[in-house]
C-alpha positions as CSV (number, residue, x, y, z in Angstrom):
1,P,20.6,27.7,12.7
2,G,20.7,24.2,13.8
3,C,20.3,20.8,12.1
4,R,17.6,19.5,14.3
5,Q,15.6,17.3,12.4
6,T,12.5,15.2,13.6
7,A,12.8,11.2,13.3
8,R,10.4,11.6,10.1
9,E,12.6,13.8,8.5
10,V,15.7,11.7,9.2
11,L,13.8,9.0,7.8
12,A,12.5,10.7,4.8
13,I,16.2,11.3,3.6
14,N,17.9,8.0,4.8
15,E,15.0,5.5,4.1
16,P,13.7,3.7,0.8
17,A,9.7,5.0,0.5
18,G,8.5,1.5,1.5
19,R,10.3,1.0,4.6
20,R,10.2,4.6,5.7
21,A,6.4,4.1,5.8
22,Q,6.6,1.2,7.9
23,V,9.3,3.0,10.3
24,T,7.3,6.0,10.8
25,D,4.0,3.8,11.2
26,I,6.0,2.2,14.3
27,L,7.0,5.5,15.8
28,E,3.5,6.7,15.4
29,E,1.9,3.4,17.3
30,F,4.5,3.5,19.8
31,G,3.9,7.2,20.7
32,K,0.2,6.9,21.0
33,H,0.7,3.8,23.2
34,L,3.2,5.3,25.3
35,R,0.6,8.5,26.0
36,K,-2.4,6.2,26.5
37,V,-0.5,3.7,28.9
38,G,0.8,7.1,31.0
39,L,-3.1,8.3,31.0
40,R,-4.3,5.3,32.1
41,K,-1.9,5.1,34.9
42,G,-2.9,8.4,35.7
43,I,0.8,9.8,35.5
44,S,1.2,13.0,33.9
45,Q,3.6,13.6,30.9
46,E,5.6,15.6,33.3
47,K,5.6,13.1,36.2
48,R,6.5,10.4,33.8
49,A,9.2,12.1,32.4
50,E,10.7,13.1,35.9
51,L,10.5,9.4,37.1
52,A,12.5,8.2,34.1
53,S,14.9,10.7,34.5
54,L,14.2,12.2,30.7
55,H,13.0,15.7,29.9
56,R,9.6,16.5,29.4
57,T,10.0,17.7,25.9
58,Y,11.8,14.3,24.9
59,V,8.6,12.3,25.9
60,S,6.4,14.9,24.2
61,S,8.5,14.6,21.0
62,G,8.2,10.6,21.5
63,E,4.6,10.7,22.3
64,R,4.1,12.7,18.9
65,D,6.1,10.5,16.8
66,K,8.9,13.2,16.2
67,R,11.5,11.3,17.9
68,N,12.6,8.0,17.8
69,I,13.3,7.0,21.4
70,S,16.2,4.8,22.4
71,M,15.7,1.1,23.9
72,V,17.5,2.3,27.1
73,N,14.9,5.4,27.2
74,I,12.2,2.8,26.6
75,C,13.3,0.6,29.7
76,R,13.5,3.9,31.7
77,L,9.7,4.7,30.7
78,A,8.3,1.4,31.3
79,K,10.3,1.2,34.9
80,A,8.5,4.6,35.6
81,L,5.3,3.4,34.7
82,E,6.0,0.3,36.8
83,I,5.4,-1.9,33.8
84,K,7.3,-4.7,31.4
85,V,8.9,-3.0,28.6
86,R,6.8,-5.3,26.6
87,D,3.8,-3.8,27.7
88,L,4.6,-0.7,26.5
89,M,4.8,-1.8,22.7
90,P,1.9,-1.4,20.7
91,K,0.3,-4.4,19.3
92,M,0.7,-4.2,15.5
């Protein structure tokens, strides 16, 4: 029995409804974009995680908008994908 909560669950508890929707939209768009960039580069999720020194399940949960990935790890992922951090951000 742990208290492992997804980013969505934490936001549901701690954020007002309007802001919660906005933040979860951002998480969803970021996750989709992260996956799309990785696939476009032909790098598997497992390899992206390895190159960024992250666990595959961490990357997976970020791509499925279950985790709010930290800026440090976003920078690691950008470096692993050999792109600028701004190019990892979805156009919203």
